[in-house]
C-alpha positions in Angstrom: 20.6 -41.3 -10.5 21.2 -41.0 -6.9 21.8 -43.9 -4.4 21.0 -46.4 -7.2 17.5 -44.9 -8.0 16.9 -43.4 -11.4 14.0 -42.3 -13.2 13.6 -42.8 -17.1 10.8 -41.7 -19.0 10.4 -41.6 -22.8 7.9 -39.4 -24.3 6.9 -38.6 -27.8 5.7 -35.2 -27.1 7.8 -32.4 -25.5 7.4 -32.3 -21.8 8.3 -29.9 -19.3 8.7 -30.8 -15.4 8.9 -28.3 -12.4 10.2 -28.9 -9.2 9.5 -27.2 -6.1 10.0 -28.0 -2.3 9.8 -26.7 1.2 12.4 -27.7 3.9 15.3 -30.1 3.6 15.6 -33.9 3.5 18.2 -36.3 2.6 16.2 -38.0 -0.1 14.9 -34.7 -1.7 16.0 -36.1 -5.1 14.2 -39.5 -4.8 11.1 -37.9 -3.7 11.2 -35.5 -6.6 11.8 -38.2 -9.0 8.8 -40.1 -7.4 6.7 -37.1 -7.8 7.6 -36.5 -11.3 7.0 -40.2 -12.3 3.4 -40.1 -10.6 2.6 -36.6 -12.4 3.8 -37.8 -16.0 2.2 -41.3 -15.6 -1.2 -39.5 -14.5 -1.1 -37.1 -17.7 -0.3 -40.0 -20.0 -2.4 -42.5 -18.4 0.6 -44.8 -18.0 -0.4 -48.2 -17.1 2.7 -48.8 -15.1 2.5 -45.8 -12.7 2.5 -47.8 -9.4 5.4 -49.7 -10.7 7.3 -46.6 -11.5 6.4 -45.1 -8.0 7.5 -48.2 -6.2 10.5 -48.5 -8.1 11.6 -45.0 -7.5 11.0 -45.2 -3.7 12.0 -48.8 -2.8 15.9 -49.0 -2.9 17.5 -46.3 -0.8 14.5 -44.8 0.3 15.0 -42.4 3.0 12.3 -41.1 5.8 11.4 -38.1 3.3 10.5 -40.9 0.7 8.4 -42.7 3.2 6.6 -39.7 4.2 6.0 -38.8 0.5 4.3 -42.5 0.2 2.3 -41.8 3.4 1.2 -38.3 1.9 0.1 -40.1 -1.2 -1.9 -42.8 0.4 -3.6 -40.4 2.5 -4.3 -38.0 -0.4 -5.9 -41.2 -2.2 -8.0 -42.1 0.9 -9.0 -38.4 1.0 -10.2 -38.4 -2.6 -12.0 -41.9 -2.1 -13.8 -40.6 0.9 -14.7 -37.6 -0.4 -16.6 -39.2 -3.3 -18.5 -40.9 -0.6 -19.4 -37.8 1.1 -16.8 -37.9 4.1 -13.7 -35.9 4.0 -10.7 -37.5 5.6 -7.8 -35.3 5.9 -4.1 -36.1 6.7 -2.8 -35.1 10.1 -2.4 -31.4 10.4 -4.3 -30.5 7.2 -7.4 -28.3 7.6 -10.0 -27.3 5.2 -13.0 -24.9 5.3 -15.4 -24.4 2.3 -18.0 -21.8 1.4 -20.0 -20.9 -1.6 -20.1 -17.8 -3.4 -22.3 -17.1 -6.6 -22.7 -21.0 -6.9 -19.0 -21.7 -7.0 -17.3 -23.6 -4.1 -14.5 -22.0 -2.3 -11.8 -24.4 -0.4 -9.4 -23.0 2.0 -6.7 -25.4 2.9 -3.7 -25.2 5.3 -1.1 -27.8 6.4 -0.2 -29.7 3.3 1.9 -27.4 1.3 4.7 -24.9 2.8 4.4 -26.3 6.3 7.4 -24.3 7.4 6.2 -21.1 6.4 4.8 -18.9 9.2 1.4 -18.8 7.4 0.3 -20.7 4.2 -3.0 -21.2 2.6 -4.1 -22.8 -0.6 -7.4 -21.6 -2.1 -9.2 -23.7 -4.7 -12.2 -22.4 -6.9 -13.0 -25.2 -9.5 -10.0 -26.0 -11.2 -8.1 -22.9 -10.1 -5.8 -23.0 -7.1 -3.4 -20.5 -5.6 -0.8 -21.0 -3.0 -0.1 -18.0 -0.6 2.6 -18.0 2.1 3.5 -15.3 4.6 7.1 -15.1 6.3 8.2 -12.6 8.9 11.8 -11.6 9.7 12.1 -11.1 13.2 14.6 -8.2 13.2 12.8 -4.9 13.0 13.4 -2.2 10.4 13.6 1.0 12.7 13.9 3.3 9.7 11.1 1.8 7.8 8.5 4.3 6.3 5.4 2.4 7.1 4.7 -1.3 7.2 7.8 -3.1 5.4 5.4 -5.4 3.3 6.4 -7.1 0.1 4.0 -9.0 -2.0 5.0 -11.2 -4.9 2.5 -12.8 -7.4 3.8 -15.5 -9.8 2.0 -17.3 -12.8 3.3 -20.2 -14.5 2.2 -21.3 -18.0 2.1 -24.8 -16.8 -0.6 -23.8 -14.3 -2.6 -23.8 -17.8 -0.9 -26.6 -19.5 1.2 -24.6 -21.6 4.9 -24.4 -22.7 7.0 -21.1 -22.7 7.9 -20.0 -26.1 11.5 -19.0 -25.2 14.0 -21.5 -26.5 15.2 -22.7 -23.3 11.6 -23.2 -22.4 12.0 -21.2 -19.1 9.2 -19.0 -17.4 9.7 -15.1 -17.6 9.4 -13.8 -14.0 8.3 -10.4 -13.1 6.2 -9.7 -16.1 3.8 -6.6 -16.0 0.7 -8.6 -15.3 2.5 -10.3 -12.3 3.8 -7.1 -10.9 0.3 -5.5 -11.3 -1.4 -8.4 -9.7 1.0 -8.1 -6.8 0.3 -4.7 -6.4 -3.5 -5.2 -6.2 -2.9 -8.0 -3.5 -0.7 -5.6 -1.5 -3.4 -2.7 -1.5 -6.0 -5.1 -0.3 -4.1 -6.3 2.7 -1.9 -3.6 3.8 -4.3 -1.3 5.5 -5.1 -4.1 8.1 -1.5 -4.4 9.2 -0.9 -2.5 12.5 1.3 0.5 11.7 3.8 -0.5 14.5 4.7 -3.7 12.8 8.2 -2.6 11.3 9.3 -6.4 10.5 9.9 -7.2 6.7 6.9 -9.3 5.8 6.9 -11.1 2.4 3.8 -12.6 0.8 4.3 -14.7 -1.9 1.2 -15.9 -4.2 1.8 -18.6 -6.7 -0.7 -20.0 -9.1 -0.8 -23.7 -9.1 -3.7 -24.4 -11.5 -5.9 -22.0 -13.6 -8.7 -23.3 -15.8 -10.3 -19.9 -16.5 -13.3 -20.3 -14.2 -12.3 -17.3 -12.3 -9.4 -14.8 -12.5 -6.6 -16.1 -10.3 -6.0 -12.6 -9.1 -9.0 -12.5 -7.1 -8.3 -16.0 -5.7 -4.8 -14.6 -4.7 -6.0 -11.9 -2.5 -8.3 -14.3 -0.5 -5.3 -16.7 -0.1 -2.9 -13.9 1.0 -5.5 -12.6 3.5 -5.7 -16.3 4.8 -2.0 -16.6 5.0 -1.6 -13.3 7.1 -4.4 -14.6 9.3 -2.7 -18.0 10.0 0.8 -16.5 10.6 0.6 -16.0 14.4 3.4 -13.3 14.5 1.8 -10.8 12.1 -0.5 -8.2 13.6 -3.4 -8.8 10.9 -6.5 -7.3 12.5 -9.2 -8.8 10.2 -9.2 -10.9 7.1 -10.4 -9.7 3.8 -12.7 -11.2 1.1 -12.3 -10.3 -2.5 -14.5 -10.9 -5.5 -15.0 -9.6 -8.9 -18.4 -8.1 -10.2 -19.2 -7.6 -13.8 -22.3 -5.9 -15.0 -23.8 -7.5 -18.3 -26.8 -5.7 -19.3 -29.1 -5.2 -16.3 -27.2 -8.1 -14.3 -24.5 -8.1 -12.1 -22.4 -11.3 -12.2 -20.2 -12.3 -9.3 -17.0 -13.8 -10.1 -17.5 -14.5 -13.6 -15.2 -16.7 -15.8 -12.2 -15.0 -17.5 -13.9 -15.5 -20.8 -17.3 -14.0 -19.6 -15.6 -11.0 -18.0 -14.0 -10.2 -21.3 -17.1 -10.2 -23.4 -17.9 -7.0 -25.2 -21.4 -6.8 -23.5 -19.7 -6.2 -20.1 -19.9 -2.7 -19.4 -18.2 -2.8 -16.0 -15.7 -4.8 -14.4 -15.1 -4.2 -10.6 -12.7 -5.8 -8.1 -13.6 -5.4 -4.6 -11.6 -6.1 -1.5 -12.8 -5.7 2.0 -15.8 -6.5 4.2 -19.6 -6.3 3.9 -19.0 -2.9 5.8 -15.7 -1.7 4.6 -13.6 -1.6 1.5 -9.6 -1.7 1.6 -9.2 -1.7 -2.3 -11.5 -1.1 -5.3 -10.3 -1.4 -8.8 -12.7 -1.0 -11.8 -12.9 -0.7 -15.5 -16.1 0.5 -17.1 -17.5 2.1 -20.1 -19.8 5.1 -19.8 -22.0 3.6 -17.0 -24.3 5.4 -14.3 -23.1 6.0 -10.8 -26.0 4.1 -9.4 -24.8 0.9 -11.6 -21.2 1.2 -9.8 -22.7 1.5 -6.4 -25.1 -1.4 -7.0 -22.1 -3.5 -8.3 -20.2 -2.5 -5.1 -23.1 -3.4 -3.0 -23.4 -6.9 -4.6 -19.6 -7.4 -4.3 -19.3 -6.4 -0.8 -22.2 -8.9 0.3 -20.5 -11.4 -1.5 -17.3 -11.2 0.7 -19.3 -12.4 3.9 -18.8 -16.1 3.5 -15.1 -15.9 2.5 -14.3 -14.0 5.5 -16.2 -16.6 7.8 -14.3 -19.3 6.1 -11.0 -17.8 6.9 -11.9 -17.2 10.5 -13.0 -20.6 11.1 -10.0 -22.2 9.2 -7.7 -20.0 11.4 -9.5 -21.1 14.6 -9.4 -25.0 13.4 -5.8 -24.7 12.6 -4.7 -22.9 15.8 -6.3 -25.1 18.3 -6.1 -28.8 16.9 -3.2 -31.3 17.1 -0.8 -31.6 14.2 1.7 -34.3 12.8 5.0 -34.5 14.7 7.2 -33.1 12.2 4.7 -30.0 11.6 4.4 -29.7 15.6 8.3 -29.7 16.0 8.6 -27.1 13.5 5.8 -24.7 14.4 7.2 -25.0 18.1 10.7 -23.8 17.0 9.2 -21.0 14.8 6.8 -19.7 17.7 9.8 -19.6 20.1 11.7 -17.5 17.5 9.2 -15.2 15.8 5.8 -15.2 17.9 4.4 -12.3 19.7 6.8 -9.7 17.8 6.3 -6.4 19.7 4.8 -3.5 18.0 7.6 -0.7 17.7 5.4 2.6 18.5 6.8 5.7 19.9 6.1 5.9 23.8 3.4 8.2 25.3 6.0 10.2 26.9 7.6 11.0 23.4 4.6 11.7 21.7 3.6 14.3 24.1 7.2 15.8 24.2 7.0 16.1 20.4 3.4 17.7 20.4 4.6 20.4 22.9 7.8 21.2 21.0 6.4 21.1 17.3 2.8 21.4 17.3 2.7 25.2 17.2 5.5 25.5 14.6 3.8 23.2 12.4 0.5 25.1 12.6 2.3 28.2 11.5 4.0 26.6 8.7 0.8 25.0 7.3 -1.2 28.3 7.6 1.6 30.4 6.2 0.6 29.6 2.5 -3.1 30.7 3.4 -2.1 33.9 4.7 -0.1 34.6 1.6 -2.7 33.9 -0.8 -5.3 36.1 0.9 -4.3 38.9 -1.4 -3.9 36.9 -4.6 -6.2 36.2 -7.1 -8.3 32.9 -7.7 -6.0 31.9 -10.6 -2.8 32.5 -8.7 -4.2 30.7 -5.7 -5.0 27.7 -7.8 -1.3 27.7 -9.4 -0.3 25.1 -6.8 1.4 24.8 -3.5 5.0 26.1 -2.8 6.4 22.8 -2.1 10.0 23.7 -1.8 9.5 26.3 0.9 7.1 24.2 2.9 9.8 21.3 2.6 12.5 23.6 3.8 10.3 24.7 6.8 9.5 21.1 7.8 13.3 20.2 7.6 14.0 23.3 10.0 11.4 22.2 12.4 12.4 18.6 12.3 16.2 19.7 13.1 15.1 21.9 15.8 12.9 19.4 17.3 15.6 16.8 17.4 17.9 19.4 19.1 15.4 20.2 22.0 14.9 16.6 22.7 18.6 16.0 23.1 18.6 19.0 25.4 16.0 17.7 27.5 17.5 14.2 27.9 14.9 12.4 25.9 17.4 11.6 23.1 20.9 10.5 23.5 23.8 13.1 21.9 26.3 12.0 19.6 28.8 10.9 22.3 26.4 8.6 24.3 26.5 5.0 23.6 23.5 3.2 22.5 23.6 0.7 25.4 24.1 3.5 27.9 21.1 5.5 26.4 18.8 2.4 26.5 19.8 1.8 30.1 19.1 5.3 31.0 15.6 5.0 29.4 16.2 7.3 26.5 14.2 7.2 23.3 15.6 6.6 19.8 15.7 9.3 17.0 13.8 6.8 14.8 10.9 6.8 17.3 11.0 10.7 17.5 10.9 10.9 13.7 7.9 8.5 13.7 6.1 10.6 16.5 6.9 13.7 14.4 5.3 12.4 11.2 2.2 11.2 13.1 2.0 14.8 14.6 2.4 16.3 11.2 -0.5 14.2 9.6 -2.7 15.2 12.5 -2.1 18.9 12.1 -2.7 18.8 8.4 -6.0 16.9 9.0 -7.1 19.3 11.7 -6.4 22.2 9.5 -8.5 20.7 6.6 -11.5 19.7 8.6 -11.6 22.8 11.1 -10.4 25.6 8.8 -11.5 24.2 5.5 -8.3 24.8 3.9 -5.4 22.6 2.7 -1.7 23.2 3.5 -1.1 24.8 0.1 -4.0 27.3 0.6 -6.5 25.8 -1.7 -10.1 25.1 -0.8 -11.2 21.2 -0.6 -12.9 21.4 -4.0 -10.5 23.7 -5.5 -8.3 22.3 -8.4 -4.7 23.3 -9.6 -4.3 24.8 -13.0 -4.5 22.3 -15.7 -3.1 22.9 -19.2 -2.5 20.5 -22.1 -0.4 21.1 -25.2 -0.4 18.6 -28.2 2.7 18.4 -30.4 5.4 20.0 -28.4 8.2 18.1 -30.0 9.4 18.1 -33.6 7.4 16.2 -36.4 10.0 13.4 -36.5 8.3 12.3 -33.5 5.0 10.5 -34.7 3.3 12.0 -31.5 3.8 13.9 -28.4 2.0 15.6 -25.7 2.4 17.8 -22.6 0.1 17.9 -19.7 0.5 20.1 -16.7 -1.2 20.2 -13.3 0.3 22.7 -10.9 3.9 21.7 -10.5 3.2 18.1 -11.9 4.0 17.5 -15.6 3.8 14.5 -17.9 5.5 14.1 -21.4 4.2 11.4 -23.7 5.3 10.3 -27.0 3.6 7.9 -29.4 5.2 5.8 -32.1 3.1 3.9 -34.8 4.5 0.7 -36.0 3.9 -2.1 -38.6 2.1 -5.4 -38.2 5.4 -7.0 -38.4 6.3 -5.1 -35.0 3.6 -7.1 -33.3 5.1 -8.9 -30.3 3.8 -12.2 -28.7 2.6 -12.0 -25.1 2.4 -15.3 -23.1 -0.8 -15.4 -20.8 -2.5 -18.2 -19.2 -5.7 -17.7 -20.9 -4.7 -16.9 -24.6 -6.6 -18.8 -27.2 -6.4 -22.6 -27.5 -3.7 -23.8 -29.6 -1.3 -20.8 -29.2 1.3 -20.1 -26.4 0.4 -16.4 -26.4 -1.3 -13.6 -28.2 -0.1 -10.7 -30.2 0.2 -7.1 -28.3 -0.7 -4.0 -30.4 0.1 -1.8 -27.6 3.2 -1.2 -25.5 3.6 1.2 -22.7 6.8 2.3 -21.0 7.0 4.4 -18.1 10.0 6.5 -16.6 9.9 8.2 -13.4 13.5 9.9 -12.8 14.4 11.0 -9.2 15.7 14.3 -10.5 11.7 15.1 -11.3 11.3 15.8 -7.5 14.7 16.9 -6.8 16.1 13.9 -5.1 19.2 11.9 -5.8 19.0 8.1 -6.4 20.6 5.2 -8.3 18.9 4.2 -11.4 16.8 1.1 -10.9 14.5 -1.1 -12.8 10.8 -0.5 -13.0 8.8 -1.2 -9.7 5.4 -2.3 -9.0 4.5 1.2 -7.9 5.4 2.7 -11.3 3.8 0.3 -13.4 0.7 0.4 -11.2 0.7 4.3 -12.0 1.0 4.3 -15.6 1.1 0.9 -17.3 -2.1 -0.6 -15.6 -4.1 2.6 -16.2 -3.1 2.9 -19.9 -3.7 -0.8 -20.8 -7.3 -0.4 -18.8 -7.9 2.7 -21.0 -6.6 1.8 -24.4 -5.7 -1.9 -24.3 
């Protein structure tokens, strides 16, 4: 109860309500109660839905409640007009539609997550995914690469299911969610400008999923549209994502979840990019010919064209048209604070100075291993790179470079205050290290292309020594194996359990009548910092670790 307003709903069957909102309002509780009443009444075909809605919003209604009623009425007008062939959208809401393989894709912005820097809802059939993009205006000067964070979340309510936990709460951060987030990350990260050193978070939320398409594919397109709509993100070009499946001699574009899991499917490929370039490719296949993989990639790349055009049209429509008053005020404030964030890139003067001071030492360091291996045998040369000596050499060159830059006056010394250094036109140490990394990559690439040799002395097609050992541990371990490739080693153990050890895994697309399915395979991956001679605090598994082992393991044996 709030201000005399209350909601009382008696249900015979168990129900679960999820509330989510954006922004702040004095009547948030009243608006939430009204939304809950409307949702319950719609599902149960309750005849007093209109009475419940009006009783929740009449007494003590605030401006937010009034706005909620306006949104409902506008949505009803949109639905009725759409059935007549004319789309009427509320002020500030924009839509663009396209067809891919016979399915209609709808890109919409301006209805949900209005205060986010960029937001988009992509709907395909009964599957909808909301993606938002938010940027922190404070730069991360010490960031290694673009500080992009992608989160992907699936709620069982999107498929009309209840969680099996006693408190009926959703489990967050499941393996599937982490791996789907990594897939979205790989698709959009290459198109962000390297000088964008501002924390950027992309959040993908599955709102509804009917199984007509995998929501992971929809999430990639939604994330691309959200980044494109965020005016403060240097997103060079949108990407389109589709899934291609080969069944027999046919290539299916964006098959349903059930059709994509059929045994007759010999290849399932997720393609993200444009008709000319790819940013991410992920595939699982049986023994198929190379020409089948190339054909599936060609079909998938062609299918991304309408998705990209729809995103560009949506961005043009949302950027140049009028919006509602509340939306316009919010967008104006955000643009004043976050628009036109400058790319933090080393100056041309600093890049030239770093090249003059460090290019020759780097060339000598990278060619040293090649010179040492000229008298070695082929087996010794393929044993692997001397990473420790190369790392020590890089540390020595880096330290000497910083000292030379301070001596020449490009970098401030330890006794110079930062404001005084900035006023004198001096560079920062972070920019100098970033210029050094750029030079290091360029020298390594030139050595490989011009000299035909890697930094460890191997030829481009030369592999490191590979060895495998079965059963290195005692017999009390059910199974064990050791795999070595150069200086990289992996130890694996296997434990065989009983049927009673099966665990329930909840998914959006488990069989009807159950909230989950039994898993017969469990994969756990550990990558300790000591394995590459680094100190770090123990942490929980991240998306990168799961992406390396768990995902590939499930693809191979799941």
